[in-house]
N, C-alpha and C positions, 0 to 999 in steps of 0.2 A: 327497487330492492330495499334500500335503507328506509324509505318511507313506510314500507310494510313492516319492517323490523320495529320501527318506532311505534306503530299501531299495535303490534303484538305485545311490546313491553308495557304500553299503557293499559291494554286490555288485561294483561296478566296481573299488574299491580292493582287495578280497580276491582278485578274479580276477587282477589285475596282480601282486599279491604271490605268489600260488600259482604263476603262470606263471614269474616270475623265480626263485622258490625251486627249482622243478623243473628249470628250465633250468640254474641254477647247479650243482645236485647232479649233473645229467646230464653237464655239462661236466667237473666235477671227477672223477667216477668213470670217465668215458670216457677222459680223459687219463691217469688213474692205471692203468687197465687196459691201455692201449696201452703205456705205459712199462714196466709190470711184464712184459707179454708179451715186449717187446723184450729186457728184461734177462734173463728166463728163457731165451730163445733163445740169447743170447750165452753165458750160463753153460753151458748144455747143449752148445752147439757146441764150446766150449773143452774141456769134459770129454771129449766124443767124439773130438776131435782128439788128445787126449793118451792115449787108451786104446789098448792094444796087446795083442791076445789071444795073441801069440806069447810074451809073458813069462809064465813059469810061476808066478813068485812076485810077481806084480804087486801093488803096494800099492794101497790104496783111500783116497783117489783116486790114480790112477796117478802115480808119481814120475817126472816128465818135466820137462826144463828149460822155463822160461817161453818161451824163443825156440823156435819150431817150426822146427827145422833142415831137416826134410824139405820143407817148403813155403816156407821162407825168409821167414817173416813172424811177427809177434807174434800171440798169441791175442787174440780180441775182448774177453775178460774176464780180468782179472788173477787167476790161480789162487792167489795168495798173499794176496788180500784177505780180511778177516774174513768177509764175506758168503759168499764161495765156500767157505771152510774150514768154516763152520758149516752149510752146506747138506748135505742127505742125497741122495746119488746112487745109482741102481741101473743096472746094465748087463746087457743080454741080447744075446748074439751069436747070430745065426741065419744058417745057410747059405742059399744061393740056392734050395735045394730044400725049405726050411722046417725043417731039423733044428736043434735047439737045441745050440749048440756050447759055450756057457758062460753062467752066470748069476752075476753079481757082486752079492751082497746086502750089506746093512749090518747090523751088530749091533743098531742102534737101530730097525731097520725093523719096521713093523707088517704088512708084506706077506711072504708066504711065496714060495719060489722058484716054486711052481706058479702063484701069483697073477701074478707078474711074467711068467712064460712066456705065460700066457693074454693078459695085457694087451699084451705085445710082439707077439704074433701078430695081435691085434685092430688094432693101429696099422698093421700092414703093409697092411691093407685100405683105409686112409685114403689119399686122393690127395695130401695135403700132407705135408711132411717134419717138421712140428712142430705142436704143439697141446696139448690137455689131455685127460686121461681120468681120471675120478673126481677125486681131489685131486692127481694127478700131472701135471706138465708133461713132455712127451716130445720127443725129437729123433731123427730117423733119419738115418743116414749110411752110405754105401757105403764100406767100408774096403778094398775090393779083395780079393774072395774070400769076403766075408760081409757081412751087414747088421748094423750095431750100432744097437740101440735103447737110448737113454739116458733114464732117468727122473730127475726131481727132485721130492722130496716138498714139496708146497705146503700141507699140512694146516694148519699153524700160521698161515701167511699168509692162507689163505682164512677161517679161523675169526676171525682178528683183523679182517679186512675185513668179515665179516658182523656182528661185534659193533659195529664202527664205524658200519656202515649202520643198525643197529637204534637206536643212540643218536642218530644223526642224525635218524631219523624221529621219535623220542620228543621230543627237544628242539626240532626243527623244528615239530612239531605244537603243542607248548606255546607256541612263539613266535607261531604263526599265531593261536592262541586269544587271546593278549594283543593282537596287532595287530587282531583282529576287534573287540574292545571299544574299542580306540583309534580304529578307523575309525568306529565308531558314535558316539563322542564328537565326532569331527571332522565327521561328517555332520550331527549336531545343531547344531553351531556354525555350519555353512554355511547350513543351511536356516532356522534360527530367525529371522534378520533378514528373510529373504524372507517368512516366514510373518507376522511382525509388520507388515511393510509392506502385505501383502495384506489383513490384518484392518483396518488403518487406512483403506486405500483403500475397502474394502467399507463401513465405517462412514460414511465421508464421503459416498459415493454415496447411502447410505440416508438420512442426515440432509438432504442436498441435495434429494432427492426429496420428503421430507416437507415441507420448507420451501417448495418450489415449488407445493405443492397449493393454498395460499391464493391467490396471485396468479393462478394458472391458473383457479381457480374464479371469481374476480372478472372476469377477461377473458371467460370463458364467459358469465357473467351479463350483462355489457355487450353482448356479441354477440347473445345471445338477446333482450335487451330491444330492440335495434335491429331485429332480424328480426321480432319479434312486434308491433312498432308500439307499444310501451309509451310511448315518448316521441314527442310530436307537434309540440311547438313547436320552432322553429328554434334557439333559444338552448340548450335542453336537448340537442338533437341535436349541436350544436356541442361542448358539454361532453363528451358521450359519445365523440365522435370524437377529441377531444384529451385525453382523460383519461390521467393518469399514475398508475401504481401503483408505489409504491416499497416495496421490502421490504429490511429490514436484519436480518441474522441475527447476533445477538450483537454487533452493532456492527462486524462485520468484513467483511461482504459487502453490496453494494448492487445492486439490480436495478431497472431502469426499463423498463416495458412501454408501448408506444403502440399504441392500437387505431385 
């Protein structure tokens, strides 16, 4: 009985801990993913707004003022920030009839021009203007006369995120093992006093039952003697009717029975 109680306590503690752990990890990674997706979209949109296919010697990334004069507003992401400058962008300009007008690759790229062309055409089939394909985040923009598909390489970010996730699982699993043994210790501490109390109660009932056998036997003997007519004179009958049986167990308990 108490072994099952310990198992139930350990199971309850571990269930709560696992649920909290999974919920916390889910919340952290979900919020990180949302924030990263938002940041990628802002960077890609800024890059796409600065791109101009009409410039024959357009630098990469395009050399355009921070203030977007054409639209009269500042870009969503600062193109002078270290994060923007260290990011790798690719551009594929596609006409409305599907002709590739220009491919802007990077010298550090692991993707060929053909790969980028295929990926750009693939994104045109998507209903949304931003998202991810392989390890590339993309953003589509109508530049007035052609569609620009801008890619940003997230290979390093994705690999770092995967490494972090693996380490989280490893150390989280080790922490759960430690907490499992701790919960077993706590369950034992919780159940042991109850188990000791139950054993004492059981022993008391057993001892009391044993001690009650003698007076009960005497009462039964008196009753049978009266029923069987063993006593005939009035004085003896009176004694039997008023007999007192006193029982003292270890000097602590006293019982008086009247028949």
